[in-house]
N, CA, C and O atoms as a GROMACS GRO file, in nm:
protein
  580
    1MET      N    1  -1.293   0.192   0.245
    1MET     CA    2  -1.272   0.332   0.217
    1MET      C    3  -1.235   0.404   0.347
    1MET      O    4  -1.304   0.392   0.448
    2THR      N    5  -1.126   0.478   0.343
    2THR     CA    6  -1.081   0.554   0.458
    2THR      C    7  -1.124   0.700   0.443
    2THR      O    8  -1.113   0.758   0.336
    3GLN      N    9  -1.174   0.758   0.551
    3GLN     CA   10  -1.215   0.898   0.548
    3GLN      C   11  -1.115   0.981   0.628
    3GLN      O   12  -1.082   0.948   0.742
    4VAL      N   13  -1.069   1.090   0.568
    4VAL     CA   14  -0.979   1.184   0.634
    4VAL      C   15  -1.027   1.325   0.605
    4VAL      O   16  -1.110   1.346   0.517
    5ASP      N   17  -0.973   1.420   0.678
    5ASP     CA   18  -1.006   1.560   0.653
    5ASP      C   19  -0.922   1.620   0.542
    5ASP      O   20  -0.969   1.702   0.463
    6VAL      N   21  -0.794   1.576   0.535
    6VAL     CA   22  -0.699   1.634   0.439
    6VAL      C   23  -0.618   1.523   0.375
    6VAL      O   24  -0.567   1.434   0.444
    7ILE      N   25  -0.606   1.528   0.244
    7ILE     CA   26  -0.514   1.442   0.172
    7ILE      C   27  -0.412   1.533   0.104
    7ILE      O   28  -0.448   1.626   0.032
    8VAL      N   29  -0.286   1.504   0.128
    8VAL     CA   30  -0.177   1.577   0.063
    8VAL      C   31  -0.115   1.480  -0.037
    8VAL      O   32  -0.075   1.370  -0.001
    9ILE      N   33  -0.108   1.523  -0.161
    9ILE     CA   34  -0.048   1.438  -0.264
    9ILE      C   35   0.096   1.484  -0.283
    9ILE      O   36   0.123   1.592  -0.334
   10GLY      N   37   0.188   1.398  -0.241
   10GLY     CA   38   0.330   1.426  -0.253
   10GLY      C   39   0.397   1.444  -0.118
   10GLY      O   40   0.358   1.529  -0.038
   11ALA      N   41   0.498   1.361  -0.093
   11ALA     CA   42   0.572   1.365   0.034
   11ALA      C   43   0.704   1.437   0.017
   11ALA      O   44   0.808   1.392   0.065
   12GLY      N   45   0.698   1.551  -0.052
   12GLY     CA   46   0.815   1.636  -0.063
   12GLY      C   47   0.815   1.737   0.051
   12GLY      O   48   0.737   1.725   0.145
   13ALA      N   49   0.901   1.836   0.041
   13ALA     CA   50   0.914   1.936   0.148
   13ALA      C   51   0.783   2.009   0.175
   13ALA      O   52   0.738   2.017   0.289
   14ALA      N   53   0.720   2.061   0.069
   14ALA     CA   54   0.596   2.136   0.087
   14ALA      C   55   0.484   2.046   0.136
   14ALA      O   56   0.408   2.086   0.225
   15GLY      N   57   0.473   1.927   0.081
   15GLY     CA   58   0.367   1.835   0.122
   15GLY      C   59   0.378   1.795   0.268
   15GLY      O   60   0.279   1.796   0.340
   16LEU      N   61   0.500   1.760   0.311
   16LEU     CA   62   0.518   1.720   0.450
   16LEU      C   63   0.494   1.837   0.545
   16LEU      O   64   0.434   1.819   0.652
   17MET      N   65   0.540   1.955   0.508
   17MET     CA   66   0.520   2.072   0.592
   17MET      C   67   0.371   2.106   0.604
   17MET      O   68   0.321   2.134   0.713
   18CYS      N   69   0.300   2.104   0.492
   18CYS     CA   70   0.156   2.132   0.494
   18CYS      C   71   0.081   2.027   0.575
   18CYS      O   72  -0.010   2.060   0.651
   19ALA      N   73   0.119   1.901   0.558
   19ALA     CA   74   0.052   1.793   0.631
   19ALA      C   75   0.070   1.811   0.781
   19ALA      O   76  -0.026   1.798   0.857
   20ALA      N   77   0.192   1.842   0.824
   20ALA     CA   78   0.217   1.862   0.966
   20ALA      C   79   0.134   1.978   1.020
   20ALA      O   80   0.075   1.967   1.128
   21GLN      N   81   0.129   2.087   0.948
   21GLN     CA   82   0.052   2.203   0.994
   21GLN      C   83  -0.097   2.170   1.004
   21GLN      O   84  -0.162   2.211   1.100
   22ALA      N   85  -0.150   2.097   0.907
   22ALA     CA   86  -0.291   2.057   0.913
   22ALA      C   87  -0.315   1.963   1.031
   22ALA      O   88  -0.417   1.973   1.100
   23GLY      N   89  -0.222   1.872   1.054
   23GLY     CA   90  -0.234   1.782   1.168
   23GLY      C   91  -0.234   1.855   1.300
   23GLY      O   92  -0.312   1.823   1.390
   24TYR      N   93  -0.146   1.954   1.312
   24TYR     CA   94  -0.142   2.034   1.435
   24TYR      C   95  -0.270   2.114   1.455
   24TYR      O   96  -0.300   2.155   1.567
   25ARG      N   97  -0.343   2.137   1.348
   25ARG     CA   98  -0.470   2.209   1.358
   25ARG      C   99  -0.587   2.113   1.382
   25ARG      O  100  -0.704   2.152   1.369
   26GLY      N  101  -0.555   1.988   1.417
   26GLY     CA  102  -0.658   1.893   1.454
   26GLY      C  103  -0.722   1.817   1.339
   26GLY      O  104  -0.821   1.748   1.359
   27ARG      N  105  -0.667   1.829   1.221
   27ARG     CA  106  -0.722   1.758   1.105
   27ARG      C  107  -0.665   1.617   1.098
   27ARG      O  108  -0.551   1.593   1.136
   28ARG      N  109  -0.746   1.523   1.047
   28ARG     CA  110  -0.698   1.387   1.017
   28ARG      C  111  -0.635   1.394   0.879
   28ARG      O  112  -0.703   1.425   0.781
   29VAL      N  113  -0.505   1.367   0.870
   29VAL     CA  114  -0.429   1.392   0.748
   29VAL      C  115  -0.361   1.264   0.699
   29VAL      O  116  -0.304   1.188   0.778
   30THR      N  117  -0.368   1.243   0.568
   30THR     CA  118  -0.292   1.137   0.503
   30THR      C  119  -0.212   1.199   0.390
   30THR      O  120  -0.265   1.277   0.310
   31VAL      N  121  -0.085   1.164   0.383
   31VAL     CA  122   0.002   1.204   0.272
   31VAL      C  123   0.017   1.083   0.181
   31VAL      O  124   0.049   0.973   0.227
   32LEU      N  125  -0.007   1.103   0.052
   32LEU     CA  126   0.009   0.997  -0.047
   32LEU      C  127   0.129   1.029  -0.136
   32LEU      O  128   0.142   1.141  -0.184
   33ASP      N  129   0.214   0.931  -0.156
   33ASP     CA  130   0.328   0.949  -0.247
   33ASP      C  131   0.358   0.816  -0.312
   33ASP      O  132   0.357   0.712  -0.246
   34MET      N  133   0.385   0.818  -0.442
   34MET     CA  134   0.410   0.692  -0.511
   34MET      C  135   0.554   0.644  -0.495
   34MET      O  136   0.587   0.534  -0.540
   35GLY      N  137   0.639   0.722  -0.434
   35GLY     CA  138   0.779   0.684  -0.415
   35GLY      C  139   0.799   0.588  -0.300
   35GLY      O  140   0.709   0.560  -0.221
   36LYS      N  141   0.923   0.536  -0.293
   36LYS     CA  142   0.960   0.443  -0.186
   36LYS      C  143   0.998   0.514  -0.058
   36LYS      O  144   0.988   0.458   0.051
   37LYS      N  145   1.043   0.642  -0.071
   37LYS     CA  146   1.081   0.717   0.048
   37LYS      C  147   1.039   0.862   0.032
   37LYS      O  148   1.035   0.915  -0.079
   38PRO      N  149   1.008   0.926   0.143
   38PRO     CA  150   0.967   1.067   0.138
   38PRO      C  151   1.087   1.159   0.116
   38PRO      O  152   1.200   1.124   0.149
   39GLY      N  153   1.060   1.276   0.062
   39GLY     CA  154   1.162   1.379   0.051
   39GLY      C  155   1.274   1.350  -0.047
   39GLY      O  156   1.388   1.391  -0.024
   40ARG      N  157   1.245   1.282  -0.155
   40ARG     CA  158   1.352   1.245  -0.250
   40ARG      C  159   1.428   1.365  -0.305
   40ARG      O  160   1.551   1.362  -0.314
   41LYS      N  161   1.356   1.471  -0.341
   41LYS     CA  162   1.424   1.588  -0.398
   41LYS      C  163   1.504   1.664  -0.291
   41LYS      O  164   1.607   1.724  -0.321
   42ILE      N  165   1.456   1.659  -0.168
   42ILE     CA  166   1.532   1.722  -0.059
   42ILE      C  167   1.669   1.656  -0.049
   42ILE      O  168   1.770   1.723  -0.030
   43LEU      N  169   1.671   1.524  -0.062
   43LEU     CA  170   1.794   1.447  -0.044
   43LEU      C  171   1.901   1.478  -0.148
   43LEU      O  172   2.019   1.458  -0.122
   44ILE      N  173   1.861   1.528  -0.265
   44ILE     CA  174   1.961   1.559  -0.368
   44ILE      C  175   1.992   1.708  -0.375
   44ILE      O  176   2.084   1.749  -0.446
   45SER      N  177   1.917   1.790  -0.302
   45SER     CA  178   1.938   1.934  -0.312
   45SER      C  179   2.066   1.976  -0.240
   45SER      O  180   2.104   1.916  -0.139
   46GLY      N  181   2.129   2.077  -0.292
   46GLY     CA  182   2.251   2.130  -0.229
   46GLY      C  183   2.364   2.030  -0.222
   46GLY      O  184   2.443   2.031  -0.128
   47GLY      N  185   2.372   1.942  -0.321
   47GLY     CA  186   2.477   1.842  -0.321
   47GLY      C  187   2.465   1.744  -0.206
   47GLY      O  188   2.564   1.691  -0.156
   48GLY      N  189   2.340   1.720  -0.163
   48GLY     CA  190   2.316   1.626  -0.054
   48GLY      C  191   2.319   1.690   0.083
   48GLY      O  192   2.300   1.622   0.184
   49ARG      N  193   2.343   1.822   0.088
   49ARG     CA  194   2.345   1.892   0.217
   49ARG      C  195   2.225   1.983   0.237
   49ARG      O  196   2.205   2.036   0.347
   50CYS      N  197   2.145   2.002   0.136
   50CYS     CA  198   2.018   2.072   0.142
   50CYS      C  199   2.028   2.220   0.182
   50CYS      O  200   2.052   2.253   0.298
   51ASN      N  201   2.011   2.304   0.084
   51ASN     CA  202   1.995   2.448   0.106
   51ASN      C  203   1.851   2.468   0.151
   51ASN      O  204   1.761   2.482   0.068
   52PHE      N  205   1.827   2.468   0.284
   52PHE     CA  206   1.689   2.460   0.333
   52PHE      C  207   1.617   2.594   0.345
   52PHE      O  208   1.495   2.595   0.358
   53THR      N  209   1.687   2.705   0.342
   53THR     CA  210   1.622   2.836   0.335
   53THR      C  211   1.726   2.941   0.302
   53THR      O  212   1.845   2.910   0.290
   54ASN      N  213   1.680   3.064   0.288
   54ASN     CA  214   1.770   3.176   0.261
   54ASN      C  215   1.730   3.290   0.354
   54ASN      O  216   1.614   3.332   0.356
   55GLU      N  217   1.826   3.340   0.429
   55GLU     CA  218   1.798   3.448   0.524
   55GLU      C  219   1.752   3.576   0.454
   55GLU      O  220   1.688   3.661   0.515
   56ASN      N  221   1.784   3.590   0.326
   56ASN     CA  222   1.751   3.713   0.253
   56ASN      C  223   1.623   3.701   0.171
   56ASN      O  224   1.594   3.789   0.090
   57ALA      N  225   1.546   3.596   0.191
   57ALA     CA  226   1.422   3.578   0.114
   57ALA      C  227   1.328   3.696   0.140
   57ALA      O  228   1.304   3.734   0.254
   58ALA      N  229   1.277   3.752   0.031
   58ALA     CA  230   1.185   3.865   0.040
   58ALA      C  231   1.085   3.855  -0.074
   58ALA      O  232   1.105   3.778  -0.169
   59THR      N  233   0.979   3.930  -0.065
   59THR     CA  234   0.872   3.920  -0.165
   59THR      C  235   0.924   3.943  -0.307
   59THR      O  236   0.874   3.880  -0.401
   60GLU      N  237   1.021   4.031  -0.325
   60GLU     CA  238   1.072   4.059  -0.459
   60GLU      C  239   1.152   3.943  -0.519
   60GLU      O  240   1.187   3.946  -0.637
   61ASN      N  241   1.182   3.841  -0.440
   61ASN     CA  242   1.254   3.724  -0.490
   61ASN      C  243   1.163   3.619  -0.552
   61ASN      O  244   1.211   3.517  -0.601
   62TYR      N  245   1.034   3.643  -0.551
   62TYR     CA  246   0.937   3.546  -0.601
   62TYR      C  247   0.863   3.601  -0.723
   62TYR      O  248   0.829   3.720  -0.727
   63LEU      N  249   0.839   3.515  -0.820
   63LEU     CA  250   0.759   3.551  -0.937
   63LEU      C  251   0.617   3.502  -0.912
   63LEU      O  252   0.596   3.384  -0.884
   64CYS      N  253   0.522   3.592  -0.923
   64CYS     CA  254   0.382   3.555  -0.901
   64CYS      C  255   0.294   3.660  -0.968
   64CYS      O  256   0.324   3.779  -0.963
   65SER      N  257   0.187   3.616  -1.031
   65SER     CA  258   0.097   3.712  -1.095
   65SER      C  259   0.020   3.795  -0.993
   65SER      O  260  -0.037   3.898  -1.027
   66ASN      N  261   0.018   3.749  -0.868
   66ASN     CA  262  -0.047   3.823  -0.760
   66ASN      C  263   0.055   3.849  -0.649
   66ASN      O  264   0.069   3.766  -0.559
   67PRO      N  265   0.126   3.962  -0.654
   67PRO     CA  266   0.230   3.988  -0.554
   67PRO      C  267   0.176   3.995  -0.411
   67PRO      O  268   0.251   3.973  -0.316
   68HIS      N  269   0.048   4.024  -0.395
   68HIS     CA  270  -0.010   4.030  -0.261
   68HIS      C  271  -0.017   3.890  -0.199
   68HIS      O  272  -0.011   3.875  -0.077
   69PHE      N  273  -0.030   3.787  -0.284
   69PHE     CA  274  -0.031   3.650  -0.234
   69PHE      C  275   0.104   3.619  -0.168
   69PHE      O  276   0.107   3.562  -0.059
   70VAL      N  277   0.213   3.656  -0.233
   70VAL     CA  278   0.347   3.630  -0.178
   70VAL      C  279   0.365   3.707  -0.048
   70VAL      O  280   0.416   3.653   0.050
   71LYS      N  281   0.324   3.834  -0.045
   71LYS     CA  282   0.335   3.913   0.078
   71LYS      C  283   0.258   3.847   0.192
   71LYS      O  284   0.306   3.841   0.305
   72SER      N  285   0.138   3.798   0.161
   72SER     CA  286   0.056   3.734   0.262
   72SER      C  287   0.123   3.607   0.315
   72SER      O  288   0.127   3.584   0.436
   73CYS      N  289   0.174   3.526   0.224
   73CYS     CA  290   0.240   3.401   0.265
   73CYS      C  291   0.362   3.428   0.352
   73CYS      O  292   0.378   3.370   0.459
   74LEU      N  293   0.448   3.517   0.306
   74LEU     CA  294   0.572   3.544   0.378
   74LEU      C  295   0.549   3.618   0.510
   74LEU      O  296   0.633   3.612   0.599
   75SER      N  297   0.438   3.686   0.522
   75SER     CA  298   0.410   3.752   0.650
   75SER      C  299   0.359   3.652   0.753
   75SER      O  300   0.369   3.675   0.873
   76ARG      N  301   0.304   3.540   0.706
   76ARG     CA  302   0.250   3.439   0.797
   76ARG      C  303   0.352   3.334   0.837
   76ARG      O  304   0.345   3.279   0.947
   77TYR      N  305   0.447   3.305   0.749
   77TYR     CA  306   0.550   3.205   0.780
   77TYR      C  307   0.677   3.247   0.708
   77TYR      O  308   0.689   3.235   0.586
   78THR      N  309   0.772   3.297   0.785
   78THR     CA  310   0.895   3.351   0.726
   78THR      C  311   1.006   3.247   0.730
   78THR      O  312   0.991   3.140   0.787
   79GLN      N  313   1.117   3.282   0.667
   79GLN     CA  314   1.235   3.195   0.674
   79GLN      C  315   1.283   3.181   0.818
   79GLN      O  316   1.340   3.079   0.855
   80TYR      N  317   1.259   3.284   0.899
   80TYR     CA  318   1.301   3.278   1.040
   80TYR      C  319   1.216   3.180   1.120
   80TYR      O  320   1.264   3.121   1.217
   81ASP      N  321   1.090   3.163   1.080
   81ASP     CA  322   1.006   3.062   1.144
   81ASP      C  323   1.062   2.922   1.116
   81ASP      O  324   1.064   2.837   1.205
   82PHE      N  325   1.108   2.899   0.992
   82PHE     CA  326   1.164   2.768   0.960
   82PHE      C  327   1.299   2.749   1.030
   82PHE      O  328   1.330   2.639   1.076
   83ILE      N  329   1.377   2.855   1.039
   83ILE     CA  330   1.504   2.846   1.112
   83ILE      C  331   1.478   2.811   1.258
   83ILE      O  332   1.551   2.730   1.316
   84GLU      N  333   1.375   2.870   1.318
   84GLU     CA  334   1.339   2.836   1.456
   84GLU      C  335   1.301   2.688   1.466
   84GLU      O  336   1.336   2.622   1.564
   85LEU      N  337   1.230   2.637   1.367
   85LEU     CA  338   1.192   2.495   1.367
   85LEU      C  339   1.316   2.406   1.365
   85LEU      O  340   1.326   2.312   1.445
   86VAL      N  341   1.410   2.433   1.276
   86VAL     CA  342   1.529   2.347   1.270
   86VAL      C  343   1.614   2.365   1.395
   86VAL      O  344   1.679   2.270   1.439
   87ASP      N  345   1.616   2.484   1.452
   87ASP     CA  346   1.688   2.505   1.578
   87ASP      C  347   1.627   2.422   1.690
   87ASP      O  348   1.700   2.362   1.770
   88ARG      N  349   1.493   2.417   1.698
   88ARG     CA  350   1.426   2.337   1.801
   88ARG      C  351   1.462   2.189   1.790
   88ARG      O  352   1.467   2.118   1.890
   89HIS      N  353   1.488   2.144   1.668
   89HIS     CA  354   1.525   2.003   1.647
   89HIS      C  355   1.676   1.982   1.660
   89HIS      O  356   1.723   1.869   1.647
   90GLY      N  357   1.751   2.088   1.687
   90GLY     CA  358   1.894   2.075   1.709
   90GLY      C  359   1.975   2.050   1.583
   90GLY      O  360   2.084   1.993   1.590
   91LEU      N  361   1.925   2.091   1.468
   91LEU     CA  362   1.996   2.071   1.341
   91LEU      C  363   2.121   2.159   1.335
   91LEU      O  364   2.115   2.279   1.360
   92ALA      N  365   2.233   2.097   1.303
   92ALA     CA  366   2.357   2.173   1.281
   92ALA      C  367   2.357   2.221   1.136
   92ALA      O  368   2.338   2.142   1.043
   93TYR      N  369   2.380   2.351   1.117
   93TYR     CA  370   2.381   2.407   0.982
   93TYR      C  371   2.480   2.522   0.975
   93TYR      O  372   2.529   2.571   1.076
   94HIS      N  373   2.509   2.563   0.852
   94HIS     CA  374   2.602   2.674   0.833
   94HIS      C  375   2.548   2.771   0.729
   94HIS      O  376   2.463   2.737   0.647
   95HIS      N  377   2.600   2.893   0.735
   95HIS     CA  378   2.559   3.002   0.647
   95HIS      C  379   2.657   3.013   0.531
   95HIS      O  380   2.777   2.997   0.548
   96LYS      N  381   2.602   3.039   0.412
   96LYS     CA  382   2.685   3.069   0.295
   96LYS      C  383   2.677   3.220   0.269
   96LYS      O  384   2.598   3.290   0.332
   97THR      N  385   2.759   3.268   0.177
   97THR     CA  386   2.774   3.412   0.157
   97THR      C  387   2.647   3.483   0.110
   97THR      O  388   2.629   3.601   0.140
   98LEU      N  389   2.560   3.417   0.039
   98LEU     CA  390   2.440   3.483  -0.013
   98LEU      C  391   2.317   3.462   0.076
   98LEU      O  392   2.204   3.480   0.031
   99GLY      N  393   2.339   3.424   0.201
   99GLY     CA  394   2.229   3.405   0.294
   99GLY      C  395   2.170   3.265   0.294
   99GLY      O  396   2.073   3.238   0.365
  100GLN      N  397   2.229   3.174   0.215
  100GLN     CA  398   2.178   3.038   0.210
  100GLN      C  399   2.218   2.964   0.338
  100GLN      O  400   2.326   2.985   0.393
  101LEU      N  401   2.130   2.877   0.383
  101LEU     CA  402   2.157   2.793   0.498
  101LEU      C  403   2.160   2.648   0.453
  101LEU      O  404   2.066   2.600   0.389
  102PHE      N  405   2.268   2.577   0.487
  102PHE     CA  406   2.287   2.437   0.448
  102PHE      C  407   2.305   2.351   0.572
  102PHE      O  408   2.362   2.396   0.672
  103CYS      N  409   2.255   2.227   0.566
  103CYS     CA  410   2.280   2.130   0.673
  103CYS      C  411   2.429   2.102   0.681
  103CYS      O  412   2.495   2.090   0.578
  104ASP      N  413   2.482   2.090   0.802
  104ASP     CA  414   2.622   2.052   0.818
  104ASP      C  415   2.644   1.907   0.778
  104ASP      O  416   2.748   1.874   0.719
  105ASN      N  417   2.549   1.822   0.807
  105ASN     CA  418   2.567   1.679   0.783
  105ASN      C  419   2.504   1.635   0.653
  105ASN      O  420   2.573   1.618   0.552
  106SER      N  421   2.373   1.617   0.654
  106SER     CA  422   2.306   1.558   0.539
  106SER      C  423   2.166   1.615   0.522
  106SER      O  424   2.102   1.657   0.618
  107ALA      N  425   2.121   1.617   0.399
  107ALA     CA  426   1.984   1.658   0.370
  107ALA      C  427   1.882   1.568   0.441
  107ALA      O  428   1.769   1.608   0.465
  108GLN      N  429   1.924   1.447   0.473
  108GLN     CA  430   1.835   1.355   0.545
  108GLN      C  431   1.791   1.416   0.678
  108GLN      O  432   1.684   1.382   0.729
  109ASP      N  433   1.872   1.505   0.734
  109ASP     CA  434   1.836   1.572   0.860
  109ASP      C  435   1.707   1.653   0.843
  109ASP      O  436   1.622   1.654   0.932
  110ILE      N  437   1.693   1.721   0.731
  110ILE     CA  438   1.572   1.800   0.704
  110ILE      C  439   1.453   1.706   0.686
  110ILE      O  440   1.345   1.731   0.740
  111VAL      N  441   1.472   1.599   0.610
  111VAL     CA  442   1.365   1.500   0.593
  111VAL      C  443   1.322   1.446   0.729
  111VAL      O  444   1.203   1.433   0.756
  112ASN      N  445   1.418   1.415   0.813
  112ASN     CA  446   1.386   1.361   0.946
  112ASN      C  447   1.306   1.461   1.030
  112ASN      O  448   1.215   1.422   1.102
  113ILE      N  449   1.341   1.588   1.020
  113ILE     CA  450   1.266   1.691   1.093
  113ILE      C  451   1.122   1.695   1.045
  113ILE      O  452   1.030   1.697   1.126
  114LEU      N  453   1.102   1.696   0.914
  114LEU     CA  454   0.967   1.701   0.859
  114LEU      C  455   0.887   1.576   0.895
  114LEU      O  456   0.768   1.586   0.926
  115LEU      N  457   0.950   1.460   0.891
  115LEU     CA  458   0.882   1.336   0.929
  115LEU      C  459   0.847   1.334   1.077
  115LEU      O  460   0.741   1.286   1.116
  116THR      N  461   0.936   1.387   1.160
  116THR     CA  462   0.908   1.395   1.303
  116THR      C  463   0.791   1.488   1.329
  116THR      O  464   0.703   1.456   1.410
  117GLU      N  465   0.789   1.601   1.262
  117GLU     CA  466   0.677   1.694   1.278
  117GLU      C  467   0.546   1.628   1.236
  117GLU      O  468   0.444   1.645   1.302
  118CYS      N  469   0.549   1.552   1.126
  118CYS     CA  470   0.428   1.480   1.082
  118CYS      C  471   0.386   1.377   1.186
  118CYS      O  472   0.267   1.364   1.216
  119GLU      N  473   0.483   1.305   1.240
  119GLU     CA  474   0.452   1.205   1.342
  119GLU      C  475   0.388   1.270   1.464
  119GLU      O  476   0.286   1.223   1.514
  120TRP      N  477   0.448   1.379   1.513
  120TRP     CA  478   0.395   1.449   1.629
  120TRP      C  479   0.255   1.503   1.603
  120TRP      O  480   0.173   1.513   1.695
  121ALA      N  481   0.226   1.538   1.477
  121ALA     CA  482   0.096   1.595   1.441
  121ALA      C  483  -0.007   1.485   1.408
  121ALA      O  484  -0.122   1.516   1.376
  122GLY      N  485   0.035   1.359   1.414
  122GLY     CA  486  -0.058   1.249   1.388
  122GLY      C  487  -0.086   1.224   1.242
  122GLY      O  488  -0.192   1.169   1.209
  123VAL      N  489   0.005   1.262   1.154
  123VAL     CA  490  -0.014   1.246   1.010
  123VAL      C  491   0.020   1.103   0.968
  123VAL      O  492   0.120   1.046   1.012
  124ASN      N  493  -0.064   1.046   0.882
  124ASN     CA  494  -0.039   0.915   0.823
  124ASN      C  495   0.030   0.936   0.688
  124ASN      O  496  -0.019   1.013   0.605
  125ILE      N  497   0.142   0.869   0.664
  125ILE     CA  498   0.213   0.880   0.537
  125ILE      C  499   0.206   0.746   0.467
  125ILE      O  500   0.253   0.644   0.519
  126ALA      N  501   0.146   0.746   0.348
  126ALA     CA  502   0.130   0.624   0.269
  126ALA      C  503   0.219   0.632   0.147
  126ALA      O  504   0.188   0.702   0.050
  127LEU      N  505   0.332   0.559   0.151
  127LEU     CA  506   0.424   0.556   0.038
  127LEU      C  507   0.382   0.446  -0.058
  127LEU      O  508   0.302   0.359  -0.025
  128ARG      N  509   0.439   0.451  -0.179
  128ARG     CA  510   0.403   0.356  -0.285
  128ARG      C  511   0.253   0.357  -0.309
  128ARG      O  512   0.192   0.253  -0.333
  129SER      N  513   0.195   0.475  -0.302
  129SER     CA  514   0.051   0.494  -0.322
  129SER      C  515   0.030   0.588  -0.440
  129SER      O  516   0.033   0.710  -0.425
  130GLU      N  517   0.008   0.530  -0.555
  130GLU     CA  518  -0.014   0.611  -0.675
  130GLU      C  519  -0.158   0.661  -0.678
  130GLU      O  520  -0.251   0.583  -0.660
  131VAL      N  521  -0.176   0.791  -0.702
  131VAL     CA  522  -0.309   0.849  -0.713
  131VAL      C  523  -0.358   0.825  -0.856
  131VAL      O  524  -0.298   0.873  -0.952
  132ILE      N  525  -0.467   0.751  -0.867
  132ILE     CA  526  -0.524   0.716  -0.998
  132ILE      C  527  -0.629   0.818  -1.041
  132ILE      O  528  -0.638   0.854  -1.158
  133ASN      N  529  -0.709   0.864  -0.944
  133ASN     CA  530  -0.820   0.953  -0.978
  133ASN      C  531  -0.857   1.039  -0.858
  133ASN      O  532  -0.853   0.994  -0.744
  134VAL      N  533  -0.894   1.164  -0.886
  134VAL     CA  534  -0.949   1.254  -0.784
  134VAL      C  535  -1.081   1.305  -0.839
  134VAL      O  536  -1.087   1.358  -0.950
  135GLN      N  537  -1.187   1.288  -0.761
  135GLN     CA  538  -1.319   1.325  -0.808
  135GLN      C  539  -1.393   1.404  -0.701
  135GLN      O  540  -1.392   1.367  -0.584
  136LYS      N  541  -1.456   1.514  -0.743
  136LYS     CA  542  -1.536   1.594  -0.650
  136LYS      C  543  -1.667   1.520  -0.623
  136LYS      O  544  -1.732   1.469  -0.715
  137THR      N  545  -1.704   1.517  -0.495
  137THR     CA  546  -1.831   1.455  -0.455
  137THR      C  547  -1.915   1.561  -0.385
  137THR      O  548  -1.871   1.674  -0.368
  138GLU      N  549  -2.036   1.522  -0.344
  138GLU     CA  550  -2.121   1.617  -0.272
  138GLU      C  551  -2.062   1.657  -0.137
  138GLU      O  552  -2.083   1.769  -0.091
  139SER      N  553  -1.988   1.566  -0.075
  139SER     CA  554  -1.936   1.594   0.058
  139SER      C  555  -1.787   1.629   0.061
  139SER      O  556  -1.731   1.649   0.168
  140GLY      N  557  -1.723   1.636  -0.054
  140GLY     CA  558  -1.580   1.668  -0.060
  140GLY      C  559  -1.515   1.612  -0.183
  140GLY      O  560  -1.552   1.647  -0.295
  141TYR      N  561  -1.418   1.522  -0.164
  141TYR     CA  562  -1.348   1.461  -0.275
  141TYR      C  563  -1.330   1.313  -0.248
  141TYR      O  564  -1.323   1.269  -0.133
  142SER      N  565  -1.322   1.238  -0.356
  142SER     CA  566  -1.289   1.096  -0.348
  142SER      C  567  -1.157   1.076  -0.422
  142SER      O  568  -1.143   1.116  -0.538
  143VAL      N  569  -1.062   1.014  -0.356
  143VAL     CA  570  -0.930   0.991  -0.415
  143VAL      C  571  -0.911   0.841  -0.428
  143VAL      O  572  -0.922   0.767  -0.330
  144THR      N  573  -0.881   0.796  -0.550
  144THR     CA  574  -0.858   0.656  -0.575
  144THR      C  575  -0.707   0.633  -0.589
  144THR      O  576  -0.640   0.701  -0.667
  145THR      N  577  -0.655   0.536  -0.513
  145THR     CA  578  -0.512   0.505  -0.520
  145THR      C  579  -0.496   0.363  -0.572
  145THR      O  580  -0.383   0.316  -0.586
   0.00000   0.00000   0.00000
């Protein structure tokens, strides 16, 4: 049995980003995904070039029963924060007319950035790991793969 502080189920964009952030905060993190490779949906988005953010994203663009939740999230991590991240990694991208940002080369570039961030943060990624059961225990959770 392996003990970690954080388990993220799913190696998609949100899962990898959350895992990296938790790792940077000193947590022992494992990402579980039953697929053969991380970021599968990223790779098909935007015709393979990945529309990775929108410069015009604002709270009114999101549907949520608690609009204050969206305001809180977007005030803590904006699209400009993600643009700064891809700029730090030297990603070549271009702007479309509605504020969309697309990779110049391939969506794999975004996956590579997220995987690099996870690596730098000390995150363990376990692919081909199907989650069978999640159970609350006295000390946290037990996850069976």
